[in-house]
PDB file of the backbone (N, CA, C, O) and the ligand in Angstrom, with CONECT records:
HET     ZN  A 101       1
ATOM      1  N   MET A   1      -6.299 -14.054 -16.610  1.00  0.00           N
ATOM      2  CA  MET A   1      -5.124 -14.908 -16.336  1.00  0.00           C
ATOM      3  C   MET A   1      -3.942 -14.433 -17.149  1.00  0.00           C
ATOM      4  O   MET A   1      -4.015 -14.415 -18.377  1.00  0.00           O
ATOM      5  N   PRO A   2      -2.886 -14.060 -16.523  1.00  0.00           N
ATOM      6  CA  PRO A   2      -1.711 -13.592 -17.279  1.00  0.00           C
ATOM      7  C   PRO A   2      -1.063 -14.720 -18.071  1.00  0.00           C
ATOM      8  O   PRO A   2      -1.050 -15.878 -17.653  1.00  0.00           O
ATOM      9  N   ASP A   3      -0.558 -14.367 -19.158  1.00  0.00           N
ATOM     10  CA  ASP A   3       0.063 -15.352 -20.031  1.00  0.00           C
ATOM     11  C   ASP A   3       1.490 -15.618 -19.578  1.00  0.00           C
ATOM     12  O   ASP A   3       2.381 -14.792 -19.775  1.00  0.00           O
ATOM     13  N   GLN A   4       1.694 -16.775 -18.972  1.00  0.00           N
ATOM     14  CA  GLN A   4       3.017 -17.058 -18.413  1.00  0.00           C
ATOM     15  C   GLN A   4       3.882 -17.835 -19.381  1.00  0.00           C
ATOM     16  O   GLN A   4       5.105 -17.856 -19.248  1.00  0.00           O
ATOM     17  N   SER A   5       3.268 -18.459 -20.332  1.00  0.00           N
ATOM     18  CA  SER A   5       4.027 -19.372 -21.169  1.00  0.00           C
ATOM     19  C   SER A   5       4.994 -18.641 -22.083  1.00  0.00           C
ATOM     20  O   SER A   5       6.003 -19.215 -22.491  1.00  0.00           O
ATOM     21  N   THR A   6       4.711 -17.396 -22.411  1.00  0.00           N
ATOM     22  CA  THR A   6       5.594 -16.691 -23.342  1.00  0.00           C
ATOM     23  C   THR A   6       6.749 -16.020 -22.630  1.00  0.00           C
ATOM     24  O   THR A   6       7.706 -15.579 -23.268  1.00  0.00           O
ATOM     25  N   GLN A   7       6.665 -15.940 -21.304  1.00  0.00           N
ATOM     26  CA  GLN A   7       7.698 -15.193 -20.603  1.00  0.00           C
ATOM     27  C   GLN A   7       8.776 -16.073 -20.011  1.00  0.00           C
ATOM     28  O   GLN A   7       9.793 -15.568 -19.536  1.00  0.00           O
ATOM     29  N   GLY A   8       8.577 -17.357 -20.029  1.00  0.00           N
ATOM     30  CA  GLY A   8       9.565 -18.220 -19.425  1.00  0.00           C
ATOM     31  C   GLY A   8       9.532 -18.074 -17.927  1.00  0.00           C
ATOM     32  O   GLY A   8       8.493 -17.736 -17.360  1.00  0.00           O
ATOM     33  N   SER A   9      10.653 -18.322 -17.272  1.00  0.00           N
ATOM     34  CA  SER A   9      10.669 -18.251 -15.823  1.00  0.00           C
ATOM     35  C   SER A   9      11.576 -17.128 -15.342  1.00  0.00           C
ATOM     36  O   SER A   9      12.417 -16.616 -16.081  1.00  0.00           O
ATOM     37  N   GLY A  10      11.382 -16.770 -14.102  1.00  0.00           N
ATOM     38  CA  GLY A  10      12.286 -15.799 -13.495  1.00  0.00           C
ATOM     39  C   GLY A  10      11.986 -14.357 -13.841  1.00  0.00           C
ATOM     40  O   GLY A  10      12.788 -13.473 -13.540  1.00  0.00           O
ATOM     41  N   ARG A  11      10.865 -14.103 -14.457  1.00  0.00           N
ATOM     42  CA  ARG A  11      10.572 -12.708 -14.779  1.00  0.00           C
ATOM     43  C   ARG A  11       9.677 -12.062 -13.743  1.00  0.00           C
ATOM     44  O   ARG A  11       9.516 -10.842 -13.711  1.00  0.00           O
ATOM     45  N   ASN A  12       9.111 -12.879 -12.915  1.00  0.00           N
ATOM     46  CA  ASN A  12       8.175 -12.321 -11.950  1.00  0.00           C
ATOM     47  C   ASN A  12       8.768 -12.207 -10.557  1.00  0.00           C
ATOM     48  O   ASN A  12       8.048 -12.124  -9.562  1.00  0.00           O
ATOM     49  N   LYS A  13      10.059 -12.205 -10.504  1.00  0.00           N
ATOM     50  CA  LYS A  13      10.711 -12.088  -9.203  1.00  0.00           C
ATOM     51  C   LYS A  13      10.446 -10.726  -8.588  1.00  0.00           C
ATOM     52  O   LYS A  13      10.368  -9.718  -9.291  1.00  0.00           O
ATOM     53  N   ALA A  14      10.310 -10.704  -7.272  1.00  0.00           N
ATOM     54  CA  ALA A  14      10.182  -9.443  -6.562  1.00  0.00           C
ATOM     55  C   ALA A  14       9.011  -8.624  -7.049  1.00  0.00           C
ATOM     56  O   ALA A  14       9.043  -7.393  -7.029  1.00  0.00           O
ATOM     57  N   LYS A  15       8.005  -9.295  -7.475  1.00  0.00           N
ATOM     58  CA  LYS A  15       6.826  -8.546  -7.934  1.00  0.00           C
ATOM     59  C   LYS A  15       5.660  -8.799  -7.015  1.00  0.00           C
ATOM     60  O   LYS A  15       4.504  -8.729  -7.434  1.00  0.00           O
ATOM     61  N   LYS A  16       5.948  -9.088  -5.786  1.00  0.00           N
ATOM     62  CA  LYS A  16       4.873  -9.511  -4.913  1.00  0.00           C
ATOM     63  C   LYS A  16       4.212  -8.381  -4.168  1.00  0.00           C
ATOM     64  O   LYS A  16       3.267  -8.614  -3.415  1.00  0.00           O
ATOM     65  N   ARG A  17       4.670  -7.185  -4.349  1.00  0.00           N
ATOM     66  CA  ARG A  17       4.091  -6.102  -3.580  1.00  0.00           C
ATOM     67  C   ARG A  17       2.707  -5.736  -4.105  1.00  0.00           C
ATOM     68  O   ARG A  17       2.470  -5.676  -5.311  1.00  0.00           O
ATOM     69  N   LYS A  18       1.812  -5.496  -3.166  1.00  0.00           N
ATOM     70  CA  LYS A  18       0.489  -5.073  -3.576  1.00  0.00           C
ATOM     71  C   LYS A  18       0.328  -3.579  -3.405  1.00  0.00           C
ATOM     72  O   LYS A  18      -0.640  -2.989  -3.886  1.00  0.00           O
ATOM     73  N   ASN A  19       1.257  -2.984  -2.736  1.00  0.00           N
ATOM     74  CA  ASN A  19       1.193  -1.534  -2.561  1.00  0.00           C
ATOM     75  C   ASN A  19       1.825  -0.851  -3.760  1.00  0.00           C
ATOM     76  O   ASN A  19       3.016  -1.016  -4.022  1.00  0.00           O
ATOM     77  N   ASN A  20       1.049  -0.108  -4.465  1.00  0.00           N
ATOM     78  CA  ASN A  20       1.662   0.618  -5.565  1.00  0.00           C
ATOM     79  C   ASN A  20       2.196   1.966  -5.104  1.00  0.00           C
ATOM     80  O   ASN A  20       2.941   2.631  -5.824  1.00  0.00           O
ATOM     81  N   ASN A  21       1.813   2.354  -3.914  1.00  0.00           N
ATOM     82  CA  ASN A  21       2.385   3.576  -3.358  1.00  0.00           C
ATOM     83  C   ASN A  21       2.719   3.354  -1.900  1.00  0.00           C
ATOM     84  O   ASN A  21       1.940   3.733  -1.026  1.00  0.00           O
ATOM     85  N   PRO A  22       3.834   2.760  -1.623  1.00  0.00           N
ATOM     86  CA  PRO A  22       4.180   2.401  -0.253  1.00  0.00           C
ATOM     87  C   PRO A  22       4.484   3.604   0.615  1.00  0.00           C
ATOM     88  O   PRO A  22       4.639   3.475   1.830  1.00  0.00           O
ATOM     89  N   SER A  23       4.571   4.767   0.002  1.00  0.00           N
ATOM     90  CA  SER A  23       4.929   5.933   0.796  1.00  0.00           C
ATOM     91  C   SER A  23       3.699   6.752   1.158  1.00  0.00           C
ATOM     92  O   SER A  23       3.786   7.961   1.374  1.00  0.00           O
ATOM     93  N   ALA A  24       2.556   6.086   1.221  1.00  0.00           N
ATOM     94  CA  ALA A  24       1.351   6.796   1.612  1.00  0.00           C
ATOM     95  C   ALA A  24       0.549   5.968   2.595  1.00  0.00           C
ATOM     96  O   ALA A  24       0.568   4.738   2.556  1.00  0.00           O
ATOM     97  N   CYS A  25      -0.158   6.662   3.479  1.00  0.00           N
ATOM     98  CA  CYS A  25      -1.079   5.998   4.383  1.00  0.00           C
ATOM     99  C   CYS A  25      -2.484   6.456   4.011  1.00  0.00           C
ATOM    100  O   CYS A  25      -2.712   7.621   3.688  1.00  0.00           O
ATOM    101  N   VAL A  26      -3.403   5.525   4.063  1.00  0.00           N
ATOM    102  CA  VAL A  26      -4.756   5.860   3.631  1.00  0.00           C
ATOM    103  C   VAL A  26      -5.768   5.407   4.671  1.00  0.00           C
ATOM    104  O   VAL A  26      -5.582   4.386   5.333  1.00  0.00           O
ATOM    105  N   CYS A  27      -6.824   6.165   4.804  1.00  0.00           N
ATOM    106  CA  CYS A  27      -7.900   5.798   5.709  1.00  0.00           C
ATOM    107  C   CYS A  27      -8.773   4.743   5.055  1.00  0.00           C
ATOM    108  O   CYS A  27      -9.241   4.936   3.933  1.00  0.00           O
ATOM    109  N   PRO A  28      -9.000   3.629   5.742  1.00  0.00           N
ATOM    110  CA  PRO A  28      -9.800   2.547   5.152  1.00  0.00           C
ATOM    111  C   PRO A  28     -11.273   2.926   5.034  1.00  0.00           C
ATOM    112  O   PRO A  28     -12.035   2.273   4.322  1.00  0.00           O
ATOM    113  N   ARG A  29     -11.652   3.947   5.712  1.00  0.00           N
ATOM    114  CA  ARG A  29     -13.066   4.329   5.702  1.00  0.00           C
ATOM    115  C   ARG A  29     -13.383   5.360   4.640  1.00  0.00           C
ATOM    116  O   ARG A  29     -14.236   5.141   3.780  1.00  0.00           O
ATOM    117  N   CYS A  30     -12.696   6.476   4.705  1.00  0.00           N
ATOM    118  CA  CYS A  30     -13.089   7.569   3.815  1.00  0.00           C
ATOM    119  C   CYS A  30     -12.083   7.771   2.693  1.00  0.00           C
ATOM    120  O   CYS A  30     -12.334   8.543   1.767  1.00  0.00           O
ATOM    121  N   GLY A  31     -10.964   7.095   2.764  1.00  0.00           N
ATOM    122  CA  GLY A  31      -9.994   7.230   1.685  1.00  0.00           C
ATOM    123  C   GLY A  31      -9.046   8.393   1.878  1.00  0.00           C
ATOM    124  O   GLY A  31      -8.254   8.699   0.987  1.00  0.00           O
ATOM    125  N   PHE A  32      -9.110   9.034   3.001  1.00  0.00           N
ATOM    126  CA  PHE A  32      -8.175  10.103   3.314  1.00  0.00           C
ATOM    127  C   PHE A  32      -6.751   9.586   3.163  1.00  0.00           C
ATOM    128  O   PHE A  32      -6.420   8.484   3.600  1.00  0.00           O
ATOM    129  N   GLU A  33      -5.935  10.392   2.546  1.00  0.00           N
ATOM    130  CA  GLU A  33      -4.597   9.928   2.241  1.00  0.00           C
ATOM    131  C   GLU A  33      -3.574  10.922   2.743  1.00  0.00           C
ATOM    132  O   GLU A  33      -3.766  12.136   2.666  1.00  0.00           O
ATOM    133  N   ILE A  34      -2.491  10.390   3.255  1.00  0.00           N
ATOM    134  CA  ILE A  34      -1.436  11.268   3.744  1.00  0.00           C
ATOM    135  C   ILE A  34      -0.091  10.660   3.387  1.00  0.00           C
ATOM    136  O   ILE A  34       0.069   9.441   3.330  1.00  0.00           O
ATOM    137  N   GLU A  35       0.838  11.513   3.156  1.00  0.00           N
ATOM    138  CA  GLU A  35       2.170  11.028   2.815  1.00  0.00           C
ATOM    139  C   GLU A  35       2.773  10.329   4.014  1.00  0.00           C
ATOM    140  O   GLU A  35       2.684  10.814   5.142  1.00  0.00           O
ATOM    141  N   LYS A  36       3.377   9.202   3.765  1.00  0.00           N
ATOM    142  CA  LYS A  36       3.946   8.431   4.863  1.00  0.00           C
ATOM    143  C   LYS A  36       5.271   9.032   5.299  1.00  0.00           C
ATOM    144  O   LYS A  36       6.118   9.399   4.484  1.00  0.00           O
ATOM    145  N   THR A  37       5.415   9.117   6.596  1.00  0.00           N
ATOM    146  CA  THR A  37       6.688   9.572   7.126  1.00  0.00           C
ATOM    147  C   THR A  37       7.562   8.366   7.407  1.00  0.00           C
ATOM    148  O   THR A  37       7.120   7.402   8.031  1.00  0.00           O
ATOM    149  N   ALA A  38       8.768   8.418   6.961  1.00  0.00           N
ATOM    150  CA  ALA A  38       9.664   7.277   7.150  1.00  0.00           C
ATOM    151  C   ALA A  38       9.815   6.968   8.630  1.00  0.00           C
ATOM    152  O   ALA A  38      10.070   7.857   9.442  1.00  0.00           O
ATOM    153  N   GLY A  39       9.658   5.716   8.961  1.00  0.00           N
ATOM    154  CA  GLY A  39       9.829   5.299  10.339  1.00  0.00           C
ATOM    155  C   GLY A  39       8.564   5.414  11.162  1.00  0.00           C
ATOM    156  O   GLY A  39       8.532   4.985  12.315  1.00  0.00           O
ATOM    157  N   VAL A  40       7.525   5.986  10.585  1.00  0.00           N
ATOM    158  CA  VAL A  40       6.256   6.106  11.299  1.00  0.00           C
ATOM    159  C   VAL A  40       5.261   5.116  10.721  1.00  0.00           C
ATOM    160  O   VAL A  40       4.984   5.117   9.521  1.00  0.00           O
ATOM    161  N   ASN A  41       4.737   4.281  11.584  1.00  0.00           N
ATOM    162  CA  ASN A  41       3.768   3.308  11.121  1.00  0.00           C
ATOM    163  C   ASN A  41       2.440   3.989  10.817  1.00  0.00           C
ATOM    164  O   ASN A  41       1.981   4.857  11.559  1.00  0.00           O
ATOM    165  N   CYS A  42       1.845   3.579   9.723  1.00  0.00           N
ATOM    166  CA  CYS A  42       0.557   4.167   9.343  1.00  0.00           C
ATOM    167  C   CYS A  42      -0.476   3.983  10.440  1.00  0.00           C
ATOM    168  O   CYS A  42      -1.318   4.854  10.660  1.00  0.00           O
ATOM    169  N   ARG A  43      -0.414   2.877  11.112  1.00  0.00           N
ATOM    170  CA  ARG A  43      -1.433   2.578  12.115  1.00  0.00           C
ATOM    171  C   ARG A  43      -1.319   3.482  13.336  1.00  0.00           C
ATOM    172  O   ARG A  43      -2.226   3.540  14.166  1.00  0.00           O
ATOM    173  N   SER A  44      -0.229   4.166  13.433  1.00  0.00           N
ATOM    174  CA  SER A  44      -0.090   5.082  14.555  1.00  0.00           C
ATOM    175  C   SER A  44      -0.635   6.458  14.194  1.00  0.00           C
ATOM    176  O   SER A  44      -0.665   7.362  15.028  1.00  0.00           O
ATOM    177  N   ILE A  45      -1.061   6.606  12.961  1.00  0.00           N
ATOM    178  CA  ILE A  45      -1.668   7.860  12.521  1.00  0.00           C
ATOM    179  C   ILE A  45      -3.170   7.645  12.411  1.00  0.00           C
ATOM    180  O   ILE A  45      -3.623   6.606  11.931  1.00  0.00           O
ATOM    181  N   LYS A  46      -3.925   8.615  12.851  1.00  0.00           N
ATOM    182  CA  LYS A  46      -5.370   8.458  12.766  1.00  0.00           C
ATOM    183  C   LYS A  46      -5.957   9.444  11.779  1.00  0.00           C
ATOM    184  O   LYS A  46      -5.477  10.565  11.611  1.00  0.00           O
ATOM    185  N   CYS A  47      -7.008   8.984  11.137  1.00  0.00           N
ATOM    186  CA  CYS A  47      -7.715   9.844  10.200  1.00  0.00           C
ATOM    187  C   CYS A  47      -8.365  10.989  10.980  1.00  0.00           C
ATOM    188  O   CYS A  47      -9.043  10.750  11.979  1.00  0.00           O
ATOM    189  N   PRO A  48      -8.167  12.200  10.540  1.00  0.00           N
ATOM    190  CA  PRO A  48      -8.758  13.352  11.259  1.00  0.00           C
ATOM    191  C   PRO A  48     -10.276  13.346  11.171  1.00  0.00           C
ATOM    192  O   PRO A  48     -10.941  13.985  11.986  1.00  0.00           O
ATOM    193  N   GLU A  49     -10.827  12.645  10.212  1.00  0.00           N
ATOM    194  CA  GLU A  49     -12.284  12.620  10.044  1.00  0.00           C
ATOM    195  C   GLU A  49     -12.907  11.477  10.825  1.00  0.00           C
ATOM    196  O   GLU A  49     -13.845  11.676  11.598  1.00  0.00           O
ATOM    197  N   CYS A  50     -12.380  10.280  10.618  1.00  0.00           N
ATOM    198  CA  CYS A  50     -13.026   9.088  11.179  1.00  0.00           C
ATOM    199  C   CYS A  50     -12.397   8.640  12.488  1.00  0.00           C
ATOM    200  O   CYS A  50     -12.970   7.829  13.215  1.00  0.00           O
ATOM    201  N   ARG A  51     -11.231   9.164  12.784  1.00  0.00           N
ATOM    202  CA  ARG A  51     -10.524   8.741  14.002  1.00  0.00           C
ATOM    203  C   ARG A  51     -10.196   7.266  13.995  1.00  0.00           C
ATOM    204  O   ARG A  51     -10.163   6.628  15.047  1.00  0.00           O
ATOM    205  N   VAL A  52      -9.958   6.731  12.842  1.00  0.00           N
ATOM    206  CA  VAL A  52      -9.535   5.343  12.765  1.00  0.00           C
ATOM    207  C   VAL A  52      -8.091   5.322  12.281  1.00  0.00           C
ATOM    208  O   VAL A  52      -7.652   6.222  11.566  1.00  0.00           O
ATOM    209  N   PRO A  53      -7.363   4.294  12.675  1.00  0.00           N
ATOM    210  CA  PRO A  53      -5.961   4.212  12.244  1.00  0.00           C
ATOM    211  C   PRO A  53      -5.861   4.083  10.732  1.00  0.00           C
ATOM    212  O   PRO A  53      -6.663   3.395  10.101  1.00  0.00           O
ATOM    213  N   LEU A  54      -4.886   4.740  10.171  1.00  0.00           N
ATOM    214  CA  LEU A  54      -4.673   4.627   8.736  1.00  0.00           C
ATOM    215  C   LEU A  54      -3.989   3.313   8.422  1.00  0.00           C
ATOM    216  O   LEU A  54      -3.439   2.646   9.298  1.00  0.00           O
ATOM    217  N   MET A  55      -4.037   2.960   7.150  1.00  0.00           N
ATOM    218  CA  MET A  55      -3.381   1.736   6.701  1.00  0.00           C
ATOM    219  C   MET A  55      -2.406   2.060   5.599  1.00  0.00           C
ATOM    220  O   MET A  55      -2.566   3.039   4.869  1.00  0.00           O
ATOM    221  N   GLY A  56      -1.392   1.222   5.489  1.00  0.00           N
ATOM    222  CA  GLY A  56      -0.503   1.355   4.356  1.00  0.00           C
ATOM    223  C   GLY A  56      -1.271   1.095   3.093  1.00  0.00           C
ATOM    224  O   GLY A  56      -2.139   0.223   3.046  1.00  0.00           O
ATOM    225  N   LYS A  57      -0.954   1.846   2.077  1.00  0.00           N
ATOM    226  CA  LYS A  57      -1.765   1.723   0.866  1.00  0.00           C
ATOM    227  C   LYS A  57      -1.460   0.454   0.127  1.00  0.00           C
ATOM    228  O   LYS A  57      -2.054   0.190  -0.918  1.00  0.00           O
TER     229      LYS A  57
HETATM  230 ZN    ZN A 101     -11.243   8.670   7.295  1.00  0.00          ZN2+
END
């Protein structure tokens, strides 16, 4: 549990992203990773190994 009492309020703004690398697409199966192309959805790219759509990391 993070210690919130010492930080006061308003310090956690805009920290809601769970993607630490939004510029990559990853295969949910084997972990294959590819650099994300701007404007291209990860789901439109398929893993060359598993043939499943990639996901945003
Ligand atoms: Zn894969």
